[in-house]
C-alpha positions in Angstrom: -11.4 -19.7 -2.7 -12.3 -16.3 -1.1 -10.9 -13.3 -3.2 -9.1 -10.6 -1.7 -11.1 -7.2 -1.5 -8.9 -4.1 -2.3 -9.7 -0.9 -1.3 -8.7 2.5 -2.9 -5.4 2.9 -0.3 -5.1 -0.9 0.0 -6.0 -1.5 3.6 -8.6 -4.0 3.3 -7.5 -7.4 3.0 -11.5 -9.3 3.2 -14.7 -7.7 4.3 -14.4 -8.6 7.8 -15.1 -5.8 10.3 -12.4 -7.0 12.7 -10.0 -7.7 10.4 -10.7 -4.2 8.9 -10.4 -2.7 12.1 -6.9 -3.8 13.2 -5.4 -3.1 9.9 -6.1 0.8 10.9 -5.6 0.5 14.8 -4.2 -2.8 15.6 -0.3 -2.2 16.2 1.3 -1.7 19.5 0.7 2.3 19.7 -2.2 3.4 18.0 -4.9 2.5 20.9 -2.4 4.6 22.8 -2.5 7.9 21.2 -6.4 7.6 20.7 -6.5 6.8 24.5 -4.3 9.8 25.6 -6.1 12.1 23.1 -9.5 11.0 24.8 -7.7 12.3 27.9 -7.2 15.8 26.7 -3.6 15.4 25.1 -3.4 17.4 21.7 0.2 18.1 20.9 3.1 16.1 19.6 5.0 17.0 22.6 2.1 15.9 25.1 1.6 12.3 23.7 5.1 11.8 23.2 5.3 12.3 27.0 2.7 9.1 27.6 4.2 6.4 30.1 4.7 4.1 27.7 7.6 5.9 25.9 6.6 5.6 22.1 9.8 6.8 19.6 9.3 9.8 18.0 9.3 8.3 14.2 6.4 5.9 15.1 4.4 9.0 17.0 4.9 10.7 13.9 3.7 8.2 11.7 0.6 6.8 13.6 -0.7 10.2 14.0 -0.2 10.3 9.9 -2.1 7.4 9.7 -4.7 8.2 12.2 -5.5 11.3 10.3 -6.0 9.8 6.4 -8.2 7.2 8.5 -10.2 9.9 9.5 -10.0 9.3 13.0 -7.8 12.3 14.1 -7.9 16.0 12.7 -4.7 18.6 12.7 -5.3 21.8 13.2 -2.1 24.3 13.0 -1.8 26.1 15.8 1.5 27.7 14.8 3.0 28.7 11.7 7.0 29.3 12.2 7.8 26.5 13.0 4.4 25.0 12.3 3.0 23.0 14.8 -0.7 21.0 15.5 -2.9 20.3 17.6 -4.5 17.2 17.5 -8.6 16.1 17.8 -10.6 13.0 17.4 -13.4 13.3 15.1 -16.4 11.8 15.6 -15.2 8.3 14.3 -12.3 8.4 16.8 -13.9 9.5 19.8 -16.3 6.4 19.0 -13.6 4.5 19.8 -13.7 5.0 23.3 -16.1 2.1 23.8 -13.1 -0.3 22.9 -10.5 1.5 25.0 -13.4 1.1 27.5 -13.8 -2.7 27.0 -10.0 -3.5 27.0 -9.5 -1.6 30.3 -12.6 -3.9 31.7 -10.7 -6.8 30.6 -7.2 -6.1 31.5 -8.7 -5.4 34.8 -9.9 -8.2 35.5 -7.6 -10.6 33.5 -4.2 -8.8 34.2 -3.4 -9.0 37.7 -1.3 -5.7 39.5 -2.6 -3.6 36.2 -3.2 0.1 36.1 -5.9 2.4 35.3 -4.9 5.6 34.4 -6.8 8.7 35.2 -6.3 11.8 34.0 -6.4 14.7 36.1 -5.9 17.7 33.3 -4.7 17.6 29.8 -0.9 16.1 29.7 -1.7 14.7 32.9 -2.0 11.4 33.8 -2.4 9.9 37.2 -1.9 5.7 38.1 -4.5 3.9 40.2 -4.3 0.0 41.0 -6.9 -1.3 39.2 -9.3 -3.6 41.3 -10.2 -7.4 40.6 -13.4 -8.7 39.8 -14.9 -10.6 43.3 -15.6 -13.9 42.9 -19.2 -15.0 43.7 -19.3 -16.6 46.9 -20.3 -20.1 47.1 -22.7 -20.6 50.0 
């Protein structure tokens, strides 16, 4: 029987890299927050304005969790009231490859999905995903 491994903040349930990554970002919202930040969104309001409609309490909690994990960094840009800008750390930016893999899989296997393209920070535009063509049988 395998012994469970615990780290300082109790996130680890095994030595499995996939399990540990999912513990950090495997919920319904975290990768979407990271996606929006990769597209240039930086403020709470910009992140809240995503098409999926993340609830405010969940966005606040995900931002806190992602910052504790070292995936994002917050910097105060206003004092009264205090407001923060969020940026991806190098560790967070490296998740772009994960998102790209999910987009490619979705385009290939989920008919009718859209690919969001950022035109400027805070603005997105949808484009229909193209299905991969099946090889011709000659």
